[in-house]
N, C-alpha and C positions, 0 to 999 in steps of 0.2 A: 448571462445570453437577455439581448436586447431583441425582442420580435412585435411586431404592431399589434396592440389587442391585447397583449400578453394576458392582464390578469381577466381579462374575461376568457380568453381560450382555455387557460388553466381551471376556471370556475367551471365550463362547459367538462372539460377532462374530469373534471372531480364528481360531477355531477354521472356522467355516465358511467365510470369507475363503481361509483356506489350504486349505481341500480344494476348493473350487471352482478355484482357482489350480492345484491339481494334477492335477486333471480335465483344463483348457483346456491346461497342459505337453503331456499324452499323447492329446488329442486332437486337435492338429496334425499340421502334416507332418512324418512319420518323421527330416528330416533335421535337424528342431531340435529334438527332443525332447532335454529338459536332462538331463544326467549326475547322477552322485552331488553334487557340488560347487554345479549350478545348483539342484538341488531343495533344496539345504541353504540356497541365497540365498533362494530363494522363502521355504520355512518361516519362517526367520528374519525378512524381511520382515510376512511375516502375524501372524507371534506380537508384532512390536511395536505392531498394532494396537489391543491389551490395555491400554496406555497413553496411548491417544488422545485421552482427557480430559482428563487431568494436564499433558499440554504437547504439543499438536498439532502446531505449529511445528519442535520440538526433534522430534516420531517422525517428521516430513516430511524431515527434514535426513538424521535417522537410515539412512533409506531412501533417500534418492540415492543413497549409493555404491553401497549394496549392489546396488539395480538397472541403476545405469552397469555394475559389473562384469557383472551377469548379461544384459544386453543385449550388453555387448560380445563376450559368449563367442558370441553370436547364435544363443541359445537362442530357446522359441516366446517371440515378442513380447508375446504378448495374455496371455500366462498372468499376471504380476502385475497385471491392471487391476483385478480386484475390492479388493485391500488398497491400492490408491493412490485408488482412487474414494473409499472409505470416510474417508481420512485428508485427502483434499483436501474432501471434504465437512463433516470437522469443522473443518479449518483455517477454512472457509468460514464455516459457524454460529459461531464463536466471537469471531471479529476483525471488525477495517472492512473496508469493502469495498475501499479502497486496498490492503489488505494482500493481500486476498483477490487481486486482479487481479494483482499485483506476485509472489504465490506461483503462480498458475494461469501468467503469463507465463516464467518462472523455469524450472516445470517442464517444459513445452512444448517450449519452447527446447532444453533439457540433452539432452531423449528422441530429439527430432529429430535432433540433431546428432550424438547419439553413434552411433543408429540408422543414419543416413544413411554415417556415415563407414565405416561396414562393408558397407552396400549401401543402394544410393541408391532404390533402387525401394520398400524395405522402409520408408527413411525418409519418403519422399513418401506413402505408404500409411499410415505412422503420421500425419503430418501430415495427412490427409487426415480421419481415424477422429478426430483429437484435438477436434472438435466434441463429442464425448460429455464430455470434461473440462472442457470449459467450460460445459455444460448443469449438470454438478455442482456445478459452483464456483456459477453463478448459482440453483439449488435450496439452495444453501448459505443464499447472501445473503437470498434470496427467504424461507427458513424464518427467519432470524436476526430480520428486520424484524416479520416474524409474531409471533414471541416478544416482543419488546419492546413491541407493540403489545398483546397480550393482556395482558402485564405492568403493563401501563400503566393499561389500564381495569380490571383487578384493586385496581390502587393506587387510581385514584380512587374507584372503589365503596366499600374500605376505608376512607379519606378521608371520603366522603362519609359512611358510615356511624356515622363515628365524631363528626361532625358533628354527626349527627343525637342521637346517645347526649348527647354536652355539651350538645347545646341542649334536651335530655330532661331530663339533669341540674340546667340553669340554671332551665329552667321547676317544676321541684320544690321548689328553693331560693326561686326567688320566690314562689310559691303558701305555701310556710311560714311565708314574712316577713309575707306579709300576712295570713295564719290567726291568727298571732300578733298583727299589727295589730290586729286585728278584735277579738279576743278581750279585747286588753287595753284597748280604747277602751270595749268593752262592760261588762266589769267590773269594771274599776277606777273608770269613771264612775258607777255604781251602786252599789257598795261605798261609796264615800264620798258619794255622797249619803245613802245609809241611814245613814252612821255619823254625819253630822252631826247628821241629822234622831233618832238614838236618841238623840246627845247631848243636845238639844232637849227631849226627852219626859224623861231622866233629871233635867236641869237642875230642870222645872217638878215633878219630885217631891220633889226632894232639898230644895229650899233653903227651900221654905214649907208644910210637908206641913199647916199646920192652916187655908191658904188656899190647898188644892191646885186650879187651874184644870182643872177636869175635861174641859170645851171642847176648851182648847188642847193638853192629850194624848193626848183623841182624835183631834184634827187630823195631830198630829205620826206619829199609827201608822198615821190614814188614808195619809198622804204615804208611808211605809214600804211600807204596802200597794201602793200607786199604781208605787210605783219597782219593786217586783217584778214585778208585772205585765207592765208596758213590759220590763223587761229580760227577763223569760221569752219575752217574744211576740219581741224583737228574737234572744234566742239562739237561737229557734226558726228565725228567717227566717236567720241564719248557719247553722246547720244542714243545712237546706233547701237552699243555694248548692252548702255543701260534698259534698254528698249527690250532687246534680246533676253535681257535676265539673268546674264552671267558673263564674265571676262571673254566665253570663247562665241562669241555673238560675232553680227556680222563685219563689224569694223576691227580691221588689225590692230594689232597691238605695237607702239612702235620701238624700235632695235635700235642697236648700232649702227644701222646703215640711216638712219635718217639723223646722226649727230653732225653732219655737215652740214643741212640746213639752221642746226641751230647756233654754228659759229657763224654762217652768213649774216642771220639775224642779228647778234651780236655785235659783228663787225660793223653792220651798219649803224648801228648806234653808239659807232666812236671807238667799242674795245678793240686790242692787238689781241689774236687767238693765236695761239699754237696748238693745235690736232696728232695727236698720236695714237692710233689703235691700231692693233696688234689682236686679232680673232681666236680664239682657244684651236686647238684641232679638231673638236666632238661639233656638233653643232648646237647652237645655245637654248638653250629652254627660254620660251617665247616670255615669261614671267621678271626672268634675271635679264635678258634684253631691255623690256620694258623697266626694268627698275632702275637697271644704268641709263639709260635716255633721261627719264625723270631726274635723277640726283645730278645727271649733267647740267640739265635744262635748271634746277632751281640755284647751283652754284653760278651758272653764268646771270641769271638773274639777280642774282647778291651781288655781283663783284661790279652789273653796271651801274646798279642801282644806289649803291654806297659810294663806288671808287668814281663812277662819273667815266665822260668820254677820256681814254687815252690810255688806262688800266690795262694793264698786260696780264694775260688768262693764259695760263697754260692747261691742256687737260689730255689726258695719258689712260690710255686702257689698254691693259695689256693682262696676260695670264700670271696670277700671283704665283712667287720662286715655289718650287717645294711644295705645291698643293692643289689639288682640282677647283680650283677659283678663280673669277675674275675681279682682278683689283683697279678701281676707277680712284684715279686720283686729278682734283681740280685745285691750281694755286693759283693768287694773283698776288698784285703789288699791291692793293689797294686797305683801303682801311677795315673790310671785312664786315661782314651784317653787324649792321645795331637797332635796336631795337626803337619804335619809337614811342615816346614819352606817352603814356596811357594805353596805347596797342601792340603789346606784345604779336608777333609773327610767329606764325606758323612753320615755315620754311625748312630748319634745321630739324624740327622734330619731327615733319613729315619725309625729309630722308630717311631721319632713324628708323620710322617705320616700317617704309619702303625697304631698307635692307634688311631687318627684320622678317620680313613678310618670306623672304626668299630664305632665311636661315641664315642670310650674314650680317655684319659690321658696317659702324659708318660712326667715323670719328670728324670731328668739326673744331677749329680755335683758329688762335693766331699762328703765324709763325716764328720764329726766333729771329729770323733778321726783316722782320714786316711782313705785310699781307698777312693772309689768309687762305685756307688749307683745308680742303674738304679730301678726305680718306674712306675708301669704302671695300671691303672684301663681301663679295657676292659668290655662294656656289654656282658651279657650271653648271650639273647637272645635266651633264652630258649623255647625249644618245647615238644616233648614228651618223657618221659623217656626213657634215654639210657639203653641196654639190659648190662647183668651183664659180658658178656664177652667180650667187648668193651670199649676200652680206657683205662686208668688205674684205679687200686681198690679204692673205698672211703678209704679214710683214707691216701693216696699215699706212697712214696715208699720213702726210704733215701739211696743214696748211696756214 
């Protein structure tokens, strides 16, 4: 047992037990008042109480011969009771119940045997009052069980607190990853499209200045301005969600209804996109719709970035056959994503993380006949049927 000021406290307890023993020794029958040797035995047995926490059983074993000698001299038999009770309580509160019962039986047996050999009447009287010894032992056992209960409750509370802290840390990491994915998808897509549109305008201006196509240049600049407006609006929505502290904040999550806007942006960058969307019969969970939107967005960004203007892209969103899931497929006839030297990208990694966040899967890689394919399967998580005016019509659209 670890306690503050343990040695000082035990020394005071030992002094108090010794003083009480001396009082009991002198207030008893004059015939049994101990002599100097008996008083020495009493004081020595009381001093041993100061080391009771370090080794309660050893202290008890050291006290037994002292008290046997004291009782054998037929001194006041009730005088050593204070230190005896204290040591027996310490043995009970620090040891197993079986050890406590054995110890109590041995102590009572030795005391009664020694005193009965001297005075049968006193032995019977000691046996009668031995119930106090049993009560002290049971008190120690009860306190031991209570301490174990309190310790287990404290440990359980600490474990629950650690679990809460670990859960909070895990959520912080997940939120950081989600924010990184959102910003990557938004900025990478917009910057890529702006870069392609700027290249188109620059090409028009430099190839044949004498035959400047002002309408084409103006159209490219308008597309750049439109892309900037869309990026600013989506960034504002993302920031509103972050300020709200959860994905259910003020800003709505993008869904399948926003896919035509992505197609228009990619087409403005020179790509040719075929979009086919068939919505499932139930209402799609917002997280699943947002994941499908982001996967299509990143796939279009990669296709435009690595294949350039003129790439043909096919986007197909439809219920997966034979399972309550949404299948998202984006294929192109370009070279597919290429890692820049010294600057690896996070697009495909982010798409896989988005698919996993909804319980789905995603595969991405080159097609056997050329080009690149991204295929994701996302659980629908259906609830009540969606109203007819919400989302895309069943059967999809082809752009």
